[in-house]
C-alpha positions, 0 to 999 in steps of 0.5 A: 398188701396185694393178694397172690390172685391180683399180684400175678395177674398184673403181671400177667394178665392173659394168663390163667390163674391155677386156685383151687377157690375157683372150682368152676372156673378151673374145671371149663381151663381144665376143658379148655386144655383137653385134660379132661372132656366136656362131660367129665364132672371135677369131683374133688380139687385139693392139694396135695401137699405144700410146694415149696417153689411151685402151686400143686393141685390134684383134681380128681374127677368122675374118670381119672386123677391128675395132678395140676402145676402152675409156676409162678414168679415166685417162689410158693413157699417165700413169696417174698422171694422172686423167681424165674415163671419159666421154670416149668418150662424146665419141668416138663421138659425134663419128664417129656426127655425121660418119658423114652429113657428104658429105665428111667421112664417108670421113675417120673410122673408121666407128662399128661400136658403142658400150657407153656403159656399159662406156665402149667403142667398136668402129670400123672397122680402118683397117689398116696405118697410121703416125700423122704424128709421123715429120714432127717428124724433119728428115728426113721432112715432110709434102708439100704433097698430106696437108696439102691433106688435113688442112685439106680436113676441118678446113675441113668440120668446122667448116662443120658446122651445129651446130644440126643435129646429131640430138643436141646435142654435150656440151661434154666441159667435164670433158676440157677442163677436164684440157687447159685445165690442161696447156696453161694453167697446168702450163706456168708453174709455176715448180716444177712437179715437172717436170726439164725436163733428164731431156728434153734439158739446158739446157731447165730454164733455157730455160723459167724466161724463160717461168716467170717472164714475168708479161706473158705467163701472163697472157696465156695465162691470157686464152687459156685462159678462151677455150677454157673459154668456149662458141663455134659450132664442132664442133671437132676438139680435138687437131688434131695429127701423132698424130691423123693417119693415114696409110693405104693408103687414104689420110689418115685422122682418128682420136681426137676425145675432146677434141672440143667446140663451142667457136673454129674459131681454136683448131683451126687454130693448133693444127694451124700449131704442130705444123705448127712445130715439125715444120719444115714449109716456110713456103710449104707451109703458106701454101698448105695453109691458103689452101685453108681455108673462110674464104666463111661466117665471120670469123675472130679472127687474135688469137685465132689466133696466140694459140693457136698460140704456146700450144701450140707453148711448152707442147710443149717446156715442159710435159708431153706432150712430143714427139720434136722433132728440134730443138737445143737453139738451135731450141726456143730460136728457136722459144720466142721466136717461141711468146711472140711469137706470143701477146704480139704476134700481127699478127708471127704471119704466117698468117692475117692481114688477116682480119676479127675474129671478133666472137662471141668478143671477142680476147684483146686487147678483153679486157683 
């Protein structure tokens, strides 16, 4: 079997391959990039955590510490899955676009440098940090203050004027297409090669109900069409606990490689879906959402509810599994709620009673 470095170099022979196993070559490369100076000594190279999409290292020198990140033509966590290598360009441009936006710049790591030809960037080291995935445990709950931070960021992000960006934001269509496959199609294939019973006994049988629900699948397909279409709002694109960090300086947001210009309802739907899967208290969710700024936009509740339900469904019966602290019965109830949110969006109790967005028709209107 070809190892990752050989595979990478065969596809991109003139591109530097980021690895912790060749410290001398890495130090020389960092000097060439200007990310460290000639007499600066690299003292440690370590993984700050296991990346899902990209390969990530923490580099510590005698003068500084920073994070180096490279995208590869595969998903780092699932190297058997191909992925567009250009996604790092989207992430770097996202950080660059927000670097001068008051109220948002403090939530993201500062961009230290970017080398497009090597699909690599360097960003500020946020120090010892942990993501929010521990909140999937019943014993751990997100605090109202933390949720307020998350809402403040996403609300501010959705107010960014696309027309005022110095560089047009990339459509990120290749990565969106990959993501759409795993949200709106793969989970509903009756024979997709993934035995859900290896995740939790009985889950495969439970999933069959949704894999055979043609009405549900048609609604999901329409949501996918909206997702792959155009919009007017800058989105994070993967706004879930794995992209939220707890640091000594507060909440930070990372991993915007899925960012694109689309419908705000997607980011909000994903956010609420994960709060539901983390069993966040309903009153906390409602109070948090009240801080989302809707004064300058209309909002399509049906679209939001659909994306919310679709995210729960794909996380429970799809490939991108989460460390959910849920019994099979609890997953069954959550799947029922999610399917209802797609099929009958009025049953979703969040952000109801709002005017529908004119620029992106409700999926119900498209029938």
